[in-house]
C-alpha positions in Angstrom: -26.3 30.8 10.0 -27.8 30.8 6.5 -27.9 27.6 4.4 -25.5 29.2 1.9 -22.8 29.5 4.6 -23.5 26.0 5.9 -23.2 24.5 2.4 -19.9 26.5 1.9 -18.6 24.9 5.1 -19.6 21.5 4.0 -17.9 21.9 0.6 -14.8 23.2 2.3 -14.8 20.2 4.6 -15.0 17.8 1.6 -12.1 19.6 0.0 -10.0 19.4 3.1 -10.6 15.7 3.4 -9.8 15.2 -0.3 -6.5 17.0 0.1 -5.7 15.1 3.2 -6.4 11.7 1.6 -4.3 12.5 -1.5 -1.4 13.5 0.7 -1.7 10.5 2.9 -1.6 7.9 0.1 1.3 9.7 -1.7 3.3 9.7 1.5 2.5 6.1 2.2 3.7 5.0 -1.2 7.0 6.8 -0.7 7.6 5.8 2.9 7.0 2.1 2.0 9.7 2.4 -0.6 12.1 3.9 2.0 11.4 1.2 4.5 11.7 -1.6 2.0 15.2 -0.4 1.1 16.2 -0.4 4.8 14.5 -3.7 5.9 14.1 -5.5 2.6 11.0 -6.5 0.7 10.4 -9.7 2.6 6.8 -10.5 3.4 7.5 -10.1 7.1 9.2 -6.8 6.7 6.4 -5.3 4.6 3.7 -6.7 6.9 5.4 -5.2 10.0 5.6 -1.8 8.4 2.0 -1.9 7.2 0.9 -2.9 10.6 2.8 -0.1 12.2 1.3 2.4 9.7 -2.2 1.3 10.4 -1.7 1.1 14.1 -0.7 4.8 14.0 -4.0 5.6 12.2 -6.0 3.6 14.7 -4.4 5.2 17.7 -4.9 8.7 16.3 -8.5 8.0 15.6 -9.1 6.7 19.1 -7.5 9.6 20.8 -9.1 12.1 18.5 -12.5 10.6 19.0 -12.2 11.2 22.7 -10.8 14.6 22.1 -13.6 15.5 19.7 -16.1 14.6 22.3 -14.7 17.4 24.5 -14.6 20.1 21.9 -17.3 22.7 21.4 -18.0 23.7 17.9 -16.7 26.9 16.2 -19.1 29.6 17.1 -21.2 31.6 14.7 -21.3 35.3 15.3 -18.1 36.1 17.2 -16.9 38.5 14.5 -13.3 37.7 15.5 -10.5 37.7 13.1 -7.9 35.0 13.1 -8.5 31.7 14.7 -5.7 30.9 17.2 -6.2 27.7 19.0 -8.6 24.9 20.1 -9.5 25.0 23.8 -10.7 21.8 25.4 -14.0 21.8 27.3 -15.5 19.0 29.2 -18.5 19.8 31.4 -17.1 23.2 32.3 -17.4 26.4 30.4 -14.9 26.9 27.6 -15.0 26.5 23.9 -13.0 24.5 21.4 -12.8 25.0 17.6 -12.7 21.7 15.7 -11.9 23.5 12.4 -9.0 25.3 13.9 -7.8 22.1 15.5 -8.1 20.3 12.2 -6.0 23.0 10.6 -3.3 22.5 13.1 -3.5 18.8 12.7 -2.9 19.1 8.9 0.0 21.5 9.4 1.5 19.1 11.9 1.1 16.2 9.5 3.2 18.1 7.0 5.9 18.9 9.5 5.9 15.3 10.8 6.0 14.0 7.3 9.2 16.0 6.5 10.8 14.8 9.7 9.8 11.2 9.1 11.2 11.3 5.6 14.5 12.6 6.9 14.6 9.9 9.5 13.8 7.1 7.0 16.5 8.4 4.7 19.0 7.6 7.4 17.6 4.2 8.4 19.9 2.2 6.0 23.0 3.5 7.8 21.4 2.6 11.1 20.4 -0.9 9.9 23.9 -1.3 8.4 25.4 -0.9 11.8 23.5 -4.0 12.9 26.1 -6.3 11.4 25.2 -9.9 10.8 24.0 -12.3 8.1 20.5 -12.7 9.7 17.7 -10.3 8.8 17.0 -7.4 11.1 15.2 -8.8 14.2 11.4 -8.3 14.3 11.5 -6.2 17.4 14.1 -3.9 15.9 12.2 -3.6 12.7 9.0 -2.7 14.5 10.7 -0.3 16.9 12.4 1.6 14.0 9.2 1.6 12.0 7.3 3.0 14.9 9.8 5.8 15.4 9.5 6.8 11.8 5.8 6.2 11.1 3.8 6.7 14.3 4.0 10.5 14.6 2.6 11.4 11.1 0.1 8.5 11.0 -1.2 9.3 14.5 -2.0 12.8 13.3 -3.6 11.4 10.1 -5.9 9.2 12.0 -7.0 12.1 14.2 -8.4 14.2 11.3 -11.7 12.4 10.5 -13.2 12.5 14.0 -12.4 16.1 14.6 -13.9 17.3 11.3 -16.9 15.0 11.8 -17.5 16.9 15.1 -17.7 20.2 13.4 -19.8 19.0 10.5 -22.2 17.2 12.9 -22.7 20.4 14.8 -23.5 22.4 11.7 -25.7 19.7 10.3 -28.0 19.9 13.3 -28.6 16.9 15.4 -25.3 15.2 15.0 -26.1 11.8 16.3 -28.9 11.3 13.7 -26.9 12.7 10.8 -23.5 11.2 11.6 -24.0 8.6 8.9 -24.3 11.4 6.3 -21.4 13.3 7.8 -19.0 10.3 7.9 -20.2 9.1 4.5 -19.4 12.4 2.9 -16.1 13.0 4.7 -14.9 9.4 4.4 -15.9 9.3 0.7 -14.1 12.6 0.0 -11.0 11.3 1.9 -11.0 8.1 0.0 -11.5 9.9 -3.3 -8.5 12.0 -2.4 -6.5 8.8 -1.5 -7.4 7.5 -5.0 -6.1 10.7 -6.6 -2.9 10.5 -4.5 -2.4 6.9 -5.5 -3.0 7.7 -9.2 -0.6 10.7 -9.1 2.2 9.1 -7.1 1.8 5.5 -8.1 1.7 6.3 -11.9 3.6 9.5 -12.4 5.3 11.7 -9.8 7.6 9.1 -8.2 8.9 8.0 -11.6 9.0 11.5 -13.1 9.7 13.9 -10.2 11.3 11.6 -7.7 10.4 10.4 -4.2 11.4 13.5 -2.3 9.7 15.8 -4.7 6.5 13.7 -4.2 6.9 14.1 -0.4 7.1 17.9 -0.8 4.0 17.9 -3.1 2.1 15.9 -0.5 3.2 18.3 2.3 1.9 21.1 0.1 -1.5 19.4 0.0 -1.5 19.3 3.9 -0.6 23.0 4.0 -3.5 23.7 1.6 -5.9 21.7 3.7 -4.7 23.6 6.9 -5.1 27.0 5.2 -8.6 26.1 4.0 -9.6 25.0 7.5 -8.4 28.3 9.0 -10.1 30.3 6.3 -13.4 28.5 6.8 -13.0 29.0 10.6 -12.6 32.7 9.9 -15.7 32.8 7.8 -17.7 31.0 10.5 -16.4 33.3 13.2 -17.6 36.3 11.2 -21.1 34.9 10.6 -23.9 36.4 12.7 -27.4 35.0 13.3 -29.9 37.0 11.3 -27.3 38.1 8.8 -28.4 38.7 5.2 -28.0 35.7 3.0 -26.4 35.7 -0.4 -29.7 36.1 -2.1 -30.6 39.2 -0.1 -33.1 37.6 2.2 -32.6 37.8 5.9 -32.3 34.4 7.5 -34.5 33.6 10.4 -32.9 33.6 13.8 -32.3 30.0 14.7 -34.1 28.4 17.6 -32.4 27.6 21.0 -31.9 24.0 20.0 -30.4 25.0 16.7 -28.1 27.5 18.4 -26.9 24.7 20.7 -26.3 22.4 17.8 -24.5 25.0 15.7 -22.3 25.9 18.6 -23.4 29.3 19.9 -20.8 29.2 22.7 -17.5 30.7 21.5 -14.0 29.3 21.9 -13.0 32.1 24.2 -16.2 31.9 26.2 -17.9 35.0 24.7 -21.3 34.5 23.2 -22.7 36.4 20.3 -25.7 38.4 21.4 -28.3 39.0 18.7 -31.5 40.5 20.0 -33.1 38.3 22.5 -29.9 36.2 23.1 -28.9 35.2 26.6 -26.0 36.7 28.5 -22.6 35.2 28.9 -23.4 34.0 32.4 -26.5 32.2 31.1 -24.7 30.7 28.1 -21.5 29.6 29.8 -22.6 27.6 32.7 -22.0 24.0 33.7 -24.5 21.5 32.3 -27.5 20.8 34.5 -27.7 17.2 35.8 -30.5 16.5 33.3 -28.3 17.6 30.4 -25.3 15.8 31.7 -27.3 12.6 32.0 -28.2 13.0 28.3 -24.5 12.9 27.5 -23.8 10.1 29.9 -26.7 8.0 28.6 -25.3 8.3 25.1 -21.9 7.1 26.2 -23.4 4.2 28.1 -24.5 2.7 24.8 -21.0 1.5 24.1 -21.7 -1.5 26.3 -24.8 -2.4 24.2 -25.6 -1.7 20.6 -22.5 0.3 19.9 -20.2 -2.4 21.4 -21.8 -5.0 19.2 -21.4 -2.8 16.1 -17.8 -2.1 16.9 -17.2 -5.9 17.3 -18.8 -6.6 13.9 -16.9 -3.7 12.4 -13.6 -5.1 13.7 -14.4 -8.5 12.1 -15.4 -6.8 8.9 -12.1 -4.9 8.9 -10.3 -8.2 9.5 -11.9 -9.7 6.4 -11.6 -6.6 4.3 -7.8 -6.2 4.8 -7.4 -9.9 4.5 -9.1 -9.7 1.1 -6.8 -6.9 0.0 -3.6 -8.9 0.9 -4.9 -12.0 -1.0 -6.0 -10.0 -4.0 -2.5 -8.7 -4.4 -1.3 -12.3 -4.6 -4.1 -13.5 -6.9 -4.0 -10.7 -9.4 -0.4 -11.2 -10.4 -1.7 -14.1 -12.5 -3.9 -11.6 -14.4 -2.3 -8.2 -14.0 1.4 -9.2 -13.8 4.0 -8.0 -11.3 4.5 -4.4 -12.3 4.0 -1.4 -9.9 1.1 -0.3 -12.1 -0.7 -3.6 -11.5 -0.6 -3.1 -7.8 -1.5 0.5 -8.1 -4.5 -0.4 -10.4 -5.7 -2.9 -7.8 -5.5 -0.3 -5.0 -7.2 2.3 -7.2 -10.2 0.1 -7.8 -10.2 -0.8 -4.1 -10.3 2.9 -3.1 -12.8 3.8 -5.8 -15.3 1.2 -4.5 -14.9 2.4 -0.9 -15.2 6.0 -1.9 -18.3 5.4 -3.9 -19.9 3.4 -1.2 -19.1 6.0 1.5 -20.5 8.8 -0.7 -23.8 7.0 -1.1 -24.1 5.8 2.5 -25.3 9.1 3.9 -28.8 9.0 2.3 -29.1 5.3 3.2 -28.3 6.0 6.8 -30.7 8.9 7.1 -33.7 7.4 5.2 -33.5 3.8 6.3 -35.9 3.1 9.2 -34.1 0.0 10.3 -30.3 0.6 9.7 -29.3 -2.2 12.1 -31.0 -4.7 9.8 -29.4 -3.1 6.7 -26.0 -3.3 8.4 -26.5 -7.1 8.9 -27.6 -7.6 5.3 -24.6 -5.6 4.0 -22.2 -7.8 6.1 -23.7 -10.8 4.4 -23.5 -9.0 1.1 -19.7 -8.5 1.7 -19.3 -12.3 2.1 -21.2 -12.8 -1.2 -19.1 -10.2 -2.9 -16.0 -12.1 -1.7 -17.3 -15.3 -3.3 -18.1 -13.3 -6.5 -14.5 -12.0 -6.5 -13.3 -15.6 -6.4 -15.6 -16.5 -9.3 -14.4 -13.5 -11.3 -10.8 -14.4 -10.7 -11.4 -18.0 -11.9 -12.9 -16.7 -15.1 -10.2 -14.1 -15.7 -7.3 -16.4 -15.0 -8.6 -19.1 -17.3 -9.4 -16.7 -20.1 -6.1 -14.9 -19.9 -4.3 -17.7 -21.7 -1.9 -15.7 -23.9 1.8 -16.7 -23.5 2.4 -13.0 -22.9 1.1 -13.5 -19.4 4.1 -15.7 -18.7 6.4 -12.7 -18.9 4.5 -9.3 -18.6 0.8 -8.8 -19.2 1.5 -5.1 -19.3 3.4 -4.4 -22.6 1.7 -1.2 -24.0 -0.4 1.7 -22.9 -3.4 -0.1 -24.4 -3.1 -2.8 -21.7 -3.8 -0.3 -18.9 -7.6 0.0 -19.5 -7.8 -3.8 -19.6 -5.9 -4.1 -16.3 -8.3 -1.6 -14.7 -11.4 -3.5 -15.9 -10.0 -6.8 -14.7 -9.1 -5.4 -11.3 -12.4 -3.6 -11.0 -14.3 -6.8 -11.9 -12.7 -8.6 -8.9 -12.5 -5.8 -6.4 -15.2 -3.2 -6.9 -18.3 -5.1 -5.7 -16.7 -6.0 -2.4 -15.0 -2.6 -1.8 -18.2 -0.8 -2.6 -19.9 -2.7 0.3 -16.9 -1.9 2.5 -17.5 1.8 1.8 -21.2 1.5 2.8 -20.5 -0.4 6.0 -18.1 2.0 7.8 -20.3 5.2 7.7 -23.4 3.1 8.6 -21.5 1.6 11.6 -20.6 5.1 12.7 -24.2 6.2 12.3 -25.4 3.3 14.4 -22.9 3.9 17.2 -23.8 7.6 17.4 -27.6 7.2 17.5 -29.0 8.8 20.6 -31.0 6.6 23.0 -34.7 6.9 23.3 -36.1 8.9 26.2 -36.1 6.9 29.4 -33.8 4.2 27.9 -32.2 1.9 30.4 -28.5 2.7 31.1 -25.7 0.2 31.4 -26.1 -0.1 35.2 -29.8 -0.9 34.8 -31.1 2.5 36.0 -33.5 4.4 33.8 -32.2 7.8 32.7 -34.4 10.8 32.8 -35.5 12.1 29.5 -33.1 14.9 28.5 -34.3 18.1 27.1 -34.1 18.9 23.4 -31.0 21.0 23.9 -29.3 18.2 25.9 -30.1 15.7 23.2 -28.6 18.0 20.6 -25.5 18.5 22.7 -25.2 14.8 23.5 -25.5 13.9 19.8 -23.0 16.5 18.8 -20.5 15.4 21.4 -20.9 11.8 20.4 -20.4 12.1 16.7 -16.6 12.5 16.8 -16.2 9.9 19.6 -18.3 7.4 17.6 -16.3 7.9 14.4 -13.0 7.6 16.3 -14.0 4.3 18.0 -15.5 2.7 14.9 -12.4 3.8 12.9 -10.1 2.3 15.5 -11.9 -1.0 15.8 -12.1 -1.3 12.0 -8.4 -0.5 11.6 -7.2 -2.8 14.3 -9.3 -5.6 12.9 -7.7 -4.8 9.5 -4.2 -5.0 10.9 -4.9 -8.5 12.4 -6.6 -9.6 9.1 -3.6 -8.5 7.0 -1.1 -10.2 9.3 -3.2 -13.4 9.6 -3.8 -13.6 5.8 -0.2 -12.9 4.8 1.5 -15.0 7.5 -0.7 -17.8 8.6 -3.5 -18.0 6.0 -1.3 -18.4 2.9 1.2 -20.7 4.6 -1.5 -23.0 6.0 -4.3 -22.9 3.4 -2.8 -21.3 0.3 -4.1 -18.0 -1.2 -7.3 -19.6 -2.6 -8.0 -21.5 0.6 -7.4 -18.5 2.8 -9.7 -16.4 0.7 -12.5 -19.0 1.1 -11.9 -19.0 4.8 -12.3 -15.2 4.9 -15.6 -15.5 2.9 -16.8 -18.0 5.6 -15.8 -15.7 8.4 -17.5 -12.8 6.7 -20.7 -14.8 6.3 -20.6 -15.8 10.0 -20.2 -12.2 11.0 -23.2 -11.3 8.9 -25.3 -14.0 10.4 -24.3 -12.9 13.9 -25.2 -9.3 13.0 -28.5 -10.4 11.7 -29.3 -12.4 14.9 -28.3 -9.3 16.9 -30.6 -7.1 14.8 -33.5 -9.4 15.3 -32.9 -9.5 19.0 -33.0 -5.7 19.1 -36.4 -5.7 17.4 -35.4 -5.3 13.7 -38.3 -6.3 11.6 -36.7 -6.6 8.1 -37.8 -9.1 5.6 -35.7 -12.3 6.1 -36.0 -13.2 2.4 -33.4 -10.6 1.6 -30.5 -12.0 3.7 -31.6 -15.6 2.7 -31.2 -14.6 -1.0 -27.8 -13.1 -0.4 -26.6 -16.2 1.5 -27.8 -18.5 -1.3 -26.1 -16.4 -4.0 -22.9 -16.4 -2.0 -23.0 -20.2 -1.4 -23.5 -20.8 -5.2 -20.7 -18.6 -6.1 -18.3 -20.1 -3.6 -19.2 -23.6 -4.9 -18.4 -22.5 -8.4 -15.1 -21.0 -7.4 -14.1 -23.8 -4.9 -11.2 -25.1 -7.0 -8.0 -23.0 -7.2 -7.5 -22.0 -10.9 -3.9 -20.9 -10.6 -2.1 -24.1 -11.8 -4.7 -24.7 -14.4 -4.2 -21.2 -15.8 -0.4 -21.6 -15.9 -0.5 -24.9 -17.7 -3.0 -23.4 -20.2 -0.6 -20.6 -21.0 2.3 -23.0 -21.4 0.3 -25.1 -23.8 -0.6 -21.9 -25.8 3.1 -21.3 -26.2 3.1 -24.5 -28.3 5.3 -26.5 -26.0 3.5 -28.9 -23.7 5.1 -29.0 -20.3 4.9 -31.5 -17.4 4.4 -30.0 -14.0 7.3 -30.9 -11.7 5.9 -29.1 -8.6 3.5 -26.4 -7.6 3.7 -25.0 -4.1 2.9 -21.8 -2.2 4.4 -20.0 0.7 3.9 -16.5 2.2 6.8 -15.3 0.0 5.5 -16.5 -3.4 3.8 -19.2 -5.5 6.4 -21.3 -7.4 5.9 -23.8 -10.2 8.4 -26.0 -11.9 7.7 -27.4 -15.4 9.6 -29.8 -17.6 9.5 -29.4 -21.4 12.2 -28.5 -23.9 14.0 -27.2 -20.9 13.2 -27.1 -17.2 11.7 -23.8 -16.2 10.7 -22.0 -13.0 7.7 -19.8 -12.7 7.3 -17.4 -9.7 3.7 -16.2 -9.2 3.0 -17.4 -12.8 5.8 -15.4 -14.3 8.5 -17.3 -16.3 11.6 -16.4 -14.3 14.5 -18.9 -14.6 15.4 -22.3 -15.9 18.3 -24.6 -16.9 19.2 -22.7 -20.1 22.6 -21.3 -20.9 21.8 -17.7 -19.7 22.2 -18.6 -16.0 25.5 -20.4 -16.6 26.9 -17.5 -18.6 26.1 -15.1 -15.7 28.5 -17.1 -13.5 31.2 -18.1 -16.1 31.9 -14.8 -17.9 32.7 -12.7 -14.8 34.7 -15.6 -13.5 36.8 -15.6 -16.6 37.5 -11.9 -16.4 39.3 -12.2 -13.0 42.7 -13.7 -12.3 41.9 -15.7 -9.2 38.3 -15.3 -7.9 37.9 -16.9 -4.5 34.4 -15.8 -3.4 31.1 -15.2 -5.1 27.7 -13.9 -4.0 24.7 -14.6 -6.2 21.7 -12.3 -5.5 18.4 -13.9 -6.7 18.7 -17.7 -6.7 16.0 -18.7 -9.3 16.4 -22.3 -10.3 19.9 -22.4 -9.0 21.7 -22.4 -12.4 24.0 -19.5 -11.7 24.7 -20.7 -8.1 25.6 -24.2 -9.4 27.9 -23.0 -12.1 29.7 -20.7 -9.7 30.1 -23.6 -7.3 31.6 -25.8 -10.1 34.1 -23.1 -10.9 35.5 -23.2 -7.4 35.8 -20.9 -4.4 33.3 -20.1 -1.8 29.8 -19.3 -3.1 26.9 -17.7 -1.2 23.4 -17.0 -2.4 20.6 -14.8 -1.1 16.9 -14.9 -2.2 13.6 -13.8 -0.7 11.9 -17.2 -1.4 13.4 -19.9 0.8 11.4 -22.6 -1.0 13.7 -22.2 -4.1 16.6 -23.8 -2.2 14.3 -26.8 -1.4 13.2 -27.4 -5.0 16.7 -27.0 -6.7 17.1 -30.8 -6.7 14.1 -31.0 -9.1 16.2 -29.1 -11.6 19.7 -30.5 -10.8 20.3 -34.0 -9.3 23.6 -32.8 -7.7 21.9 -29.8 -6.0 22.6 -31.2 -2.5 26.3 -31.4 -3.0 26.4 -27.7 -4.0 23.9 -26.4 -1.4 25.7 -28.2 1.5 29.3 -28.3 0.3 32.2 -26.5 2.1 32.2 -22.8 1.5 28.5 -22.8 0.4 25.9 -20.8 2.2 22.3 -19.7 1.3 20.3 -16.9 3.0 16.6 -16.2 2.9 16.6 -12.4 2.7 16.3 -9.4 0.4 19.6 -9.0 -1.5 20.0 -5.4 -0.8 19.2 -5.7 2.8 21.7 -8.6 3.1 24.5 -6.4 1.6 23.6 -3.6 3.9 24.1 -5.7 7.0 26.8 -8.2 6.0 30.4 -7.1 6.4 31.7 -9.9 4.1 33.6 -9.0 0.9 33.4 -10.9 -2.4 35.5 -11.1 -5.6 32.2 -11.4 -7.6 28.7 -10.1 -6.9 26.2 -11.4 -9.5 22.7 -9.8 -9.6 19.9 -11.5 -11.5 16.7 -9.7 -10.7 13.2 -10.9 -11.8 12.3 -9.8 -15.3 11.2 -7.4 -16.7 13.1 -4.3 -15.6 9.8 -2.6 -14.5 8.9 -5.5 -12.2 7.8 -4.2 -8.8 10.8 -3.9 -6.5 13.4 -4.9 -9.1 14.7 -1.3 -9.5 16.1 -1.5 -5.9 18.9 -3.7 -7.4 19.7 -1.2 -10.2 20.0 2.1 -8.5 23.3 4.1 -8.0 22.9 3.7 -4.2 22.7 -0.1 -4.5 25.7 -0.2 -6.8 27.7 1.9 -4.3 26.7 -0.5 -1.6 27.9 -3.4 -3.8 31.2 -1.7 -4.5 31.8 -1.5 -0.7 31.3 -5.3 -0.5 33.8 -6.0 -3.2 37.5 -6.9 -2.8 39.9 -4.4 -4.4 40.2 -6.6 -7.5 36.5 -7.7 -7.6 33.7 -6.9 -10.0 29.9 -6.5 -9.8 27.7 -7.8 -12.6 24.1 -6.9 -13.4 21.9 -9.0 -15.6 19.5 -6.7 -17.6 16.8 -8.9 -19.2 14.9 -8.2 -22.4 12.2 -7.1 -23.2 12.6 -3.6 -21.7 12.8 0.0 -22.8 16.0 1.2 -24.5 16.4 4.3 -22.3 16.1 2.2 -19.1 19.1 0.2 -20.2 21.1 3.4 -20.8 20.0 4.9 -17.4 21.2 1.8 -15.5 24.4 1.8 -17.4 24.8 5.5 -16.5 24.5 4.6 -12.8 27.1 1.9 -13.2 29.5 4.3 -15.0 29.0 6.8 -12.2 30.0 4.3 -9.5 32.8 2.3 -11.1 35.7 3.6 -13.1 35.7 0.5 -15.3 32.5 -0.5 -17.0 31.7 -2.9 -19.8 28.5 -4.1 -21.6 28.5 -7.7 -22.8 26.1 -9.8 -24.9 26.4 -12.9 -27.0 23.8 -13.9 -29.6 21.4 -16.5 -28.1 21.0 -15.0 -24.6 18.1 -12.8 -23.8 19.7 -10.0 -21.9 22.8 -8.0 -21.2 25.7 -8.5 -18.7 26.9 -5.1 -17.4 30.2 -5.2 -15.4 31.6 -2.7 -13.0 35.0 -2.8 -11.3 37.5 -0.6 -9.6 40.4 -2.0 -11.7 40.6 -2.8 -15.4 39.2 -6.2 -16.3 42.0 -8.8 -16.9 41.5 -9.3 -20.7 45.1 -10.0 -21.7 45.4 -12.1 -25.0 45.4 -15.8 -24.2 44.5 -15.3 -20.5 40.8 -16.1 -21.0 41.6 -19.3 -23.0 43.9 -20.5 -20.2 41.3 -19.9 -17.6 38.6 -21.7 -19.6 40.9 -24.8 -19.7 42.1 -24.6 -16.1 38.7 -24.0 -14.5 36.8 -26.6 -16.6 34.5 -24.1 -18.3 34.6 -26.2 -21.4 32.7 -29.0 -19.7 29.9 -26.6 -18.7 29.7 -24.4 -21.8 31.4 -26.1 -24.7 30.6 -23.3 -27.1 32.3 -20.6 -25.0 35.8 -19.7 -26.3 38.1 -16.8 -25.7 37.0 -15.4 -29.1 33.3 -15.6 -28.0 34.1 -13.8 -24.8 35.9 -11.0 -26.5 33.3 -10.7 -29.3 30.6 -10.2 -26.6 32.0 -6.9 -25.4 29.8 -4.2 -27.1 30.7 -1.1 -25.2 33.6 -0.5 -22.8 34.5 2.4 -20.4 34.4 5.7 -22.3 32.1 4.4 -24.9 29.5 3.6 -22.2 30.0 7.1 -20.7 29.6 8.8 -24.0 26.4 7.0 -25.0 24.8 7.4 -21.6 25.7 11.1 -21.3 22.2 12.3 -22.3 20.4 10.2 -19.7 19.8 10.6 -16.0 21.2 7.8 -13.8 18.7 5.5 -11.9 18.7 6.4 -8.2 16.7 5.6 -5.2 15.1 9.0 -5.4 14.3 8.6 -9.2 13.5 4.9 -9.8 12.4 5.6 -13.4 12.6 2.0 -14.8 9.8 0.9 -12.4 7.5 3.6 -13.7 7.5 3.3 -17.5 4.2 5.1 -18.2 5.8 7.9 -20.2 7.4 5.3 -22.5 4.2 3.4 -22.8 2.3 6.6 -23.7 5.0 7.6 -26.3 4.7 4.2 -27.9 8.3 3.2 -27.3 8.9 -0.4 -28.2 10.0 -3.0 -25.7 13.5 -4.1 -26.9 13.0 -7.9 -27.4 16.2 -7.8 -29.5 19.4 -6.1 -28.3 20.7 -5.3 -31.7 20.2 -1.6 -30.9 23.4 -1.9 -28.9 25.3 -3.3 -31.9 24.0 -0.3 -33.9 25.1 2.0 -31.1 28.6 0.5 -31.3 28.8 1.2 -35.0 27.6 4.8 -34.9 29.9 7.7 -34.0 30.4 8.2 -30.3 28.5 11.4 -29.1 30.8 14.3 -28.5 
């Protein structure tokens, strides 16, 4: 086969992995949204689904690695037309076609993705049948996640080892070039993942919808499958000695090259250029000497390869632990929007992709790759310390009061977010990208002639042909095993960091612990390398360790609280810190100044002002005899306390259980309200709670975290959520949404449109002095008879809580009602689960739309003619 054809196959392989990576990340983003709506966005629910997702990838890689070791490469010179199937071959005659198998894997991923999406769309109904106030049990969550995620993720994990097998065969001696193969393929796959993240995380979900994004991702799988089969055809039609593109006949390859390139066909028929051997000569069982070559290669898993896999698992543990903790830290710098998380992941993938792409040359040219691997492990620890130092500098320099609400307020903020995320993440993720292909290269290296096997018996030196075959067989197996160990380590690292590390040590302390574990892994790898005879200069690792120690010493103190206080001071109102605590759910801070305020992950969220009291009082005054209230999103407890004072049973639900514990710091009488008769609080996602609970309420009050484009907030604004809320209302009840400013005008209209599609009676309320809108929905007209509200104010003691609130104020606050709402929202599309546009405001940012800090646009809307 000529170099031109070989290069064409390599380029096709890179394109396949790019398409596969783009599809996988787009699907992951959509599926996580499906599962969060079914199970809630609690830390435990998210961690369980992520663990299941990664476990599927690991299982697929492990199985595929063993499968790839039994596949023979696609032949050159068969002249056959359409590839049909991959046939397994062990030590007996037969041929397999890795490219054809890869094509079927990609096609199967697409089919499984559609089936899984259909299944996940029905999970809410299934979860809703598990009636009860407690969250879905962990075993049920894992079981349902496995049923939905394992089939497609298993197939995704199987792709890399299979394609590495084919590439290794075409490259020549696969065991020696597996680092280049894995580096190129893994880099292309990661670049595709970054593209899929960029497309889905910034555009397609918000503009096209979730299901359209799934179909687009499945189209990418189909394109990868078609490209694999087309490439297989091209290889099948290639003949040794054929004329190359430039017109010069290529030399007939040697016997060893033929073995490495896969001269044996899938169906057992060998191409026979002049001088080639017959079918009986080509298709014979391997001789004992050749079989020992393969067996000797596999025996290394108990020695160098076993050690490398152990180090890789520890590296994966630290790497995924870093990722979890980065997502917590960077809220202080990037904010809590979906774009902030997507930017973080984009930089993470960019670093891995760049490192993987550059690793091939390093693996091939470096004379002592085991020593380099150890130094890179130490370098990853130093990069973790560098990340902490960068976070400290960024957090303390980002002292604008804007960071208390939303660091992302215009399109011009996006490049800044990318630079900040890159400064923290890129150095470490670049080294992660170097480590994985290098580990695969080390695990696939062939033993020297006469090397001692695991049982202590010296193996005979295999022939050149046997060496090539052994290296080729081992390439896919090595990649599968390294990938599996790395992924399983990552699962444990993510769970340990998110569950135990943050709870026991805090985010900053957990990060320092991971840096220490990473350094210990690097030192152990260095000791192993020296034991194996590595002769690298010890001054290099010593310098890396010293640099990491100095950086860790500089970043030893957690800057989070210092940064928050600095921003509050910049606001011009010095605040006293009441408490600062961290749990797996969130970091919460209470401050006392002109008012007592609550910050969640550094974002100013709630307090003791009038807004929270009005959220409970106004809907209460619109009902004749409300007897039960549910408050979704607890905050500082203001709305819950006001509803409790107004009477009836009052329940609250919030993801952050610590908020119930700190309520006494805001209200001295908190214990009486939290523990009184008819009072109950639940630690859960509000939507998930409504999905399972069969209770009905006269009032459901929803107060999501500002702004409207906060990550996850849209789940409490969609038409499907409002329909769920309607089913939990009594016949005379009402549901109220709090829509905070500053947000985009068309997002307000889209949410109002969803409310108008679900409830026959809709009203929009605002009174000067509050920083948001109250949007009401009910099945019956609101009780606004003249004089009725005044009597309720007096009878229910509202005057003691809100002396300024009168019947006139209540009536004056109604801006748009019923048909007016429907008329003004007619040009807009309602917010739905499938089209969660408020969470993806990039189009509005790019258009330069202003964030509505003032809600006077609604008053102007009321004054202008109603659209016909």
